[in-house]
C-alpha positions as CSV (number, residue, x, y, z in Angstrom):
1,M,101.3,131.6,259.9
2,L,99.1,129.7,262.2
3,P,96.2,131.7,263.8
4,F,97.6,130.7,267.2
5,H,101.2,131.5,266.4
6,G,103.1,132.2,269.6
7,H,100.2,131.4,271.9
8,V,101.7,129.6,275.0
9,S,99.7,127.0,276.8
10,A,102.2,126.3,279.5
11,F,105.5,127.5,280.9
12,A,107.4,125.6,283.6
13,V,110.8,124.9,284.9
14,D,111.2,121.1,284.8
15,P,113.9,118.5,285.6
16,I,115.5,117.5,282.3
17,E,114.6,113.9,283.2
18,K,110.9,114.8,282.8
19,K,111.3,115.2,279.0
20,P,112.5,112.4,279.4
21,L,116.2,112.9,278.7
22,Y,118.4,110.7,280.9
23,H,121.8,111.1,279.1
24,F,121.7,114.9,278.5
25,A,122.8,117.1,281.4
26,P,121.6,114.8,284.2
27,G,120.2,116.7,287.1
28,A,119.7,120.0,285.2
29,T,116.5,122.0,285.0
30,I,115.1,123.4,281.8
31,A,112.5,126.0,281.0
32,S,109.7,124.1,279.2
33,V,107.2,125.7,276.9
34,G,104.0,124.2,275.5
35,L,102.0,125.7,272.6
36,F,98.8,124.3,271.0
37,G,97.9,121.7,268.4
38,C,99.3,118.4,267.0
39,N,99.7,116.7,263.7
40,L,98.5,113.3,265.0
41,S,95.1,112.3,266.6
42,C,96.0,109.9,269.4
43,D,93.0,108.8,271.4
44,F,95.3,108.2,274.4
45,C,96.9,111.7,274.4
46,Q,97.6,112.8,278.0
47,N,97.8,116.4,276.9
48,Y,94.7,116.5,274.8
49,A,93.4,119.7,276.3
50,I,96.2,121.6,274.5
51,S,96.9,119.3,271.6
52,Q,93.4,119.1,270.3
53,A,92.0,122.5,271.2
54,L,92.8,126.2,271.6
55,P,91.4,127.3,274.9
56,P,90.4,130.9,275.3
57,G,92.6,133.3,277.2
58,S,96.0,131.9,276.2
59,T,99.0,134.2,276.4
60,R,100.9,135.2,273.2
61,V,104.6,135.8,273.4
62,T,107.4,136.7,271.0
63,P,110.5,134.5,270.6
64,A,112.6,137.2,272.3
65,E,110.2,137.3,275.3
66,L,110.3,133.5,275.6
67,V,114.1,133.4,275.6
68,S,114.2,136.2,278.2
69,R,111.9,134.1,280.4
70,A,114.3,131.2,280.1
71,L,117.2,133.4,281.1
72,D,115.4,134.6,284.1
73,V,115.0,131.2,285.7
74,D,117.4,128.4,286.8
75,S,117.5,126.7,283.4
76,I,120.1,125.4,281.0
77,G,117.8,126.3,278.1
78,L,114.4,125.9,276.4
79,A,112.5,122.7,275.9
80,F,109.6,122.7,273.3
81,T,107.2,120.1,274.8
82,Y,103.7,119.3,276.1
83,N,102.0,119.6,272.7
84,E,103.6,118.8,269.3
85,P,106.1,121.6,268.7
86,T,106.8,120.9,265.1
87,V,103.3,122.2,264.3
88,H,104.9,125.6,265.1
89,F,107.9,125.1,263.0
90,E,108.7,128.8,262.3
91,F,108.1,129.9,265.9
92,V,110.2,127.1,267.4
93,A,113.0,127.7,264.9
94,E,113.1,131.4,265.6
95,C,113.1,130.8,269.4
96,A,115.9,128.2,269.1
97,A,118.1,130.5,267.0
98,L,117.7,133.2,269.6
99,A,118.3,130.8,272.5
100,H,121.7,129.7,271.0
101,H,122.7,133.4,270.7
102,S,122.2,133.5,274.5
103,A,124.1,130.3,275.1
104,L,121.0,128.3,276.0
105,A,120.4,124.7,275.0
106,N,117.4,123.7,272.8
107,V,115.5,120.5,273.5
108,L,112.7,119.1,271.3
109,V,110.1,116.6,272.5
110,T,108.3,115.4,269.4
111,N,106.4,112.6,267.7
112,G,108.8,113.0,264.7
113,S,106.1,113.5,262.1
114,L,108.1,115.9,260.0
115,R,109.6,115.3,256.5
116,R,113.3,115.3,255.8
117,E,114.0,118.8,254.6
118,P,112.2,120.7,257.4
119,A,113.4,118.0,259.9
120,E,117.1,118.7,259.0
121,E,116.5,122.5,259.3
122,L,115.0,122.2,262.7
123,L,117.2,119.5,264.1
124,E,120.3,121.6,263.2
125,L,119.1,124.0,265.9
126,M,118.5,121.3,268.6
127,D,121.0,120.1,271.2
128,A,118.8,117.2,272.4
129,V,115.7,115.5,271.1
130,N,113.3,112.9,272.5
131,V,111.2,111.2,269.8
132,D,108.0,109.4,270.8
133,I,107.7,106.2,268.6
134,K,104.0,105.3,268.9
135,G,104.4,101.7,267.6
136,F,106.1,99.9,264.8
137,T,103.5,99.0,262.3
138,K,102.1,101.1,259.4
139,A,98.6,100.3,260.5
140,H,99.2,101.7,263.9
141,Y,100.4,105.0,262.5
142,R,97.6,105.2,259.9
143,S,95.1,104.9,262.8
144,L,96.7,108.0,264.4
145,G,96.9,109.9,261.1
146,G,100.7,109.5,260.7
147,S,103.4,107.6,258.9
148,L,105.8,105.1,260.3
149,S,108.4,105.7,257.6
150,T,108.3,109.5,258.2
151,V,109.0,108.9,261.9
152,C,111.8,106.4,261.2
153,D,113.4,108.9,258.9
154,F,113.1,111.6,261.5
155,V,114.7,109.5,264.2
156,Q,117.6,108.6,261.9
157,I,118.2,112.3,261.0
158,A,118.0,113.2,264.7
159,G,120.6,110.5,265.5
160,S,123.0,112.0,263.0
161,L,122.6,115.6,264.1
162,T,122.0,115.8,267.8
163,H,121.7,114.0,271.1
164,L,118.8,111.5,270.7
165,E,116.6,109.6,273.0
166,V,113.5,107.6,272.2
167,T,110.2,107.0,274.2
168,T,107.5,104.4,273.6
169,L,104.3,104.5,275.6
170,L,103.3,100.8,275.9
171,I,99.5,100.5,275.6
172,P,97.8,97.1,276.3
173,G,96.5,95.5,273.1
174,F,97.9,98.3,270.9
175,N,101.7,98.2,270.8
176,D,102.9,96.0,273.7
177,S,103.5,92.7,271.9
178,D,107.0,91.1,272.2
179,A,107.4,91.4,268.5
180,E,106.7,95.1,268.3
181,V,108.9,95.9,271.3
182,R,111.7,93.9,269.7
183,E,111.3,95.7,266.4
184,I,111.4,99.2,268.0
185,A,114.5,98.3,270.0
186,A,116.2,96.7,266.9
187,F,115.5,99.8,264.8
188,V,116.9,102.2,267.5
189,A,120.0,100.0,267.7
190,T,120.7,100.6,264.0
191,I,121.3,104.2,264.9
192,S,123.4,103.3,267.9
193,P,123.0,100.7,270.7
194,D,123.9,103.6,273.1
195,V,120.7,105.5,272.3
196,P,118.5,105.5,275.4
197,L,115.0,103.9,275.1
198,H,112.3,104.9,277.6
199,L,109.5,102.3,277.9
200,S,106.6,104.1,279.7
201,A,103.5,102.7,281.2
202,Y,100.2,104.0,279.8
203,R,97.3,105.1,282.0
204,P,93.8,105.8,280.8
205,A,93.5,109.2,279.2
206,Y,91.3,111.1,276.7
207,K,89.2,108.6,274.7
208,R,91.1,105.4,275.6
209,T,89.8,103.6,278.7
210,V,91.6,100.3,278.7
211,A,93.3,99.5,282.0
212,R,96.8,100.9,282.7
213,T,99.9,98.9,281.5
214,P,100.8,96.2,284.0
215,I,104.3,96.4,285.6
216,S,104.9,92.9,284.3
217,T,104.5,94.1,280.7
218,I,107.1,96.9,281.3
219,E,109.5,94.5,282.9
220,R,109.1,92.0,280.0
221,A,109.6,94.8,277.4
222,L,112.7,96.0,279.3
223,R,114.3,92.5,279.0
224,I,113.5,92.3,275.3
225,A,114.7,95.8,274.4
226,S,117.9,95.2,276.4
227,E,118.8,92.4,274.0
228,H,119.5,95.2,271.5
229,L,120.2,98.4,273.5
230,R,122.6,99.2,276.3
231,Y,120.4,101.8,278.0
232,V,116.7,101.0,278.5
233,Y,114.7,102.8,281.2
234,T,111.1,102.5,282.5
235,G,108.7,105.3,283.0
236,N,105.5,105.8,285.1
237,T,106.3,102.7,287.2
238,G,107.8,104.2,290.3
239,A,110.9,102.1,289.8
240,H,114.4,103.5,290.2
241,N,116.4,103.9,287.0
242,V,120.2,103.6,287.3
243,T,122.8,104.2,284.6
244,H,125.8,101.9,285.2
245,C,129.4,102.3,283.9
246,R,129.8,100.1,280.9
247,H,133.4,99.3,282.0
248,C,133.3,98.6,285.8
249,G,129.5,98.4,286.4
250,A,129.5,101.0,289.1
251,P,126.3,103.2,289.3
252,L,126.9,106.6,287.6
253,V,123.5,108.2,288.1
254,T,120.6,106.9,290.1
255,R,117.1,108.4,289.6
256,R,114.3,108.1,292.1
257,G,111.4,109.8,290.4
258,Y,113.0,113.2,289.6
259,Q,115.5,113.0,292.5
260,I,118.9,112.6,290.9
261,D,122.0,111.2,292.6
262,R,125.1,111.7,290.3
263,T,127.8,111.1,292.9
264,G,129.1,108.2,290.7
265,L,130.4,110.8,288.3
266,Q,133.5,112.9,288.4
267,G,132.9,115.5,285.8
268,T,132.1,113.4,282.7
269,T,133.9,110.2,283.9
270,C,133.2,107.3,286.2
271,Q,134.2,108.0,289.8
272,G,135.3,104.4,290.2
273,C,137.4,103.6,287.1
274,G,137.8,106.9,285.2
275,A,136.0,105.6,282.1
276,R,134.1,108.2,280.0
277,S,130.4,108.3,280.8
278,P,127.6,108.0,278.2
279,F,126.3,111.4,279.1
280,T,126.2,114.6,277.1
281,E,126.8,117.6,279.4
282,W,125.8,121.2,278.7
283,P,127.7,123.2,277.6
284,V,128.9,120.4,275.4
285,D,132.4,119.1,276.2
286,T,134.4,119.4,273.0
287,S,137.8,118.4,274.5
288,P,139.5,115.3,272.9
C-alpha cells in the first residue's frame, strides 16, 4: 500500500464538462477527488503541486467516507481526477465499487499508463473515461517516462468497456505538428469516429516556459482532426463548443465555458428531427 493511501489533495463539485467529458451526462455535476502522485514526469504539468509532491496536512479518508461525501452533494457520482488516479489503483477500485452500490457513476481522468490486466479490472468499474494522449511518438513518451504503446492499448480497452473521450494538450514545438495531430485523430478513429477528441491550448506551467499555444494552432488542429472524427472540441480557448445533430445539423448542446444549453435535446433525441443523440446519459438508458 502507498504511504499516502487515501490522502485527499482536493475535493470539489465540478461540471462534468470540466473533466472534460462532453458526451456523458451533459450539464451534470460530479464530485471530483484528487489524490497525490503520478507515474509520468511531465514538465508542463498544471497540477504539479499534487502530482509531484505530498504536501503536509493532507486529509486521509476511507472509500466509504468519500462515497458518503459524493452522496451529500449535488452530484451524479465520483470523478477521480486532478492527479493520476491509477497510481492509487486499490483505493480507486474500492471507492468505485462502493459508488456503484450507491447508484453513483464513476469517472476516470487518466494518462492511460496502465498495463492491460489492471486496466481491464479498473475500467470494468468505470462509466466514463477521459484519456490524455500526450503525443504520438515513442520519443515523446520516453521523455515523460511513459510508453506510447501502453497508452494506446489502454485507450483501446477503454473504448471497448466504457464511455470514452480523449484529450490532447497541444504544446508548441512538442506535439503540435500537423502530422502528429493527424496520427492522434486517425488512431482514435480506429476505435470509433464518434469518440470525442478535445484539443486544448497549453499555457506555461511548472518547468516549461514556452509561450502558450496560439489560437491559430488549435484551429488548424481542429480542421485536421475533423477529417477523421465527427466530434472535435477545443479547450482553453474561450470558444463556444457546439454538438450538432448528425442527421439534421441542428445544435443539440451549446457550451459557453461551463454554461450549458441543452435545449436542442428532448430526452436523448434531437428536438428538431427526433434522431438519437450521441450522448450517454446517467443513469444509462438501456432501452432499445
